[in-house]
C-alpha distance (Angstrom), angle and dihedral (degrees) to the residues before:
residue distance angle dihedral
M1 . . .
D2 3.81 . .
R3 3.79 89.5 .
K4 3.82 92.8 48.9
M5 3.82 91.8 47.9
A6 3.81 96.2 46.6
N7 3.81 110.3 128.3
R8 3.81 91.7 1.7
K9 3.78 128.1 115.2
L10 3.81 119.4 -131.4
I11 3.78 113.0 -139.7
R12 3.79 116.3 -173.6
L13 3.77 113.0 -127.0
S14 3.82 90.1 -124.3
Q15 3.84 89.0 57.1
L16 3.79 96.5 45.9
K17 3.81 97.5 95.4
S18 3.80 94.1 51.2
K19 3.82 92.4 43.1
L20 3.79 91.5 51.7
A21 3.81 89.2 51.8
T22 3.81 96.2 48.3
E23 3.81 106.6 29.8
N24 3.78 136.0 51.9
L25 3.80 97.4 -122.5
E26 3.80 93.0 172.3
E27 3.78 88.2 82.0
T28 3.82 94.7 44.6
D29 3.80 128.5 82.5
W30 3.80 99.8 -134.6
V31 3.80 138.7 161.4
T32 3.77 136.9 -164.9
F33 3.77 135.3 -167.8
G34 3.77 129.0 -144.3
V35 3.77 141.1 -178.3
I36 3.80 119.7 -139.4
I37 3.80 100.9 -117.0
K38 3.81 96.9 169.2
K39 3.77 137.0 14.8
V40 3.78 122.9 -162.4
T41 3.80 116.2 -144.8
P42 3.83 108.5 -95.9
Q43 3.79 111.3 -88.9
S44 3.79 136.9 -160.4
A45 3.79 121.0 -116.5
N46 3.81 122.1 -141.0
N47 3.80 88.8 -94.4
G48 3.83 90.7 57.3
R49 3.80 95.7 -108.9
T50 3.79 117.5 132.3
F51 3.80 122.9 -124.5
S52 3.80 139.0 173.6
I53 3.80 133.8 -139.0
W54 3.79 122.6 -150.1
R55 3.79 128.5 -174.0
L56 3.80 111.5 -141.8
N57 3.80 125.7 -162.7
D58 3.81 136.7 170.4
L59 3.83 93.2 -137.8
R60 3.82 91.7 -118.2
D61 3.80 97.4 97.2
L62 3.80 114.6 11.7
N63 3.81 90.5 -163.0
Q64 3.82 90.8 64.4
Y65 3.79 114.7 72.7
V66 3.78 141.7 146.7
S67 3.79 122.2 -132.5
L68 3.79 112.1 -137.8
F69 3.81 118.5 -162.8
L70 3.81 116.3 -154.7
F71 3.81 118.4 -157.5
G72 3.79 137.2 171.6
D73 3.79 118.7 -10.9
V74 3.82 91.8 -3.1
H75 3.80 90.2 58.0
K76 3.82 92.1 45.6
E77 3.80 92.2 50.5
H78 3.81 99.9 41.6
W79 3.83 110.8 25.4
K80 3.82 91.9 102.6
T81 3.83 93.2 54.9
D82 3.81 108.8 129.2
Q83 3.76 124.5 -111.3
G84 3.82 107.8 -106.3
T85 3.81 93.3 41.5
V86 3.82 116.7 133.7
């Protein structure tokens, strides 16, 4: 993990919104980690394609989360991922 994180900045998921507002992250190599705290049953878009929605959280502040929408091949490959997975 140390090798993978070398020269990268860790931003907690619960801090992401404030960091995006105050820092220019486009010029920074950064990573974040999240736990799937909620999965919505797969839904169909207007075009008939199925997608999933996950809520991700860093377990620091359960009121702060990011909604991740999974479409196409990503949805097909990962829609069965269990809640609680990092």
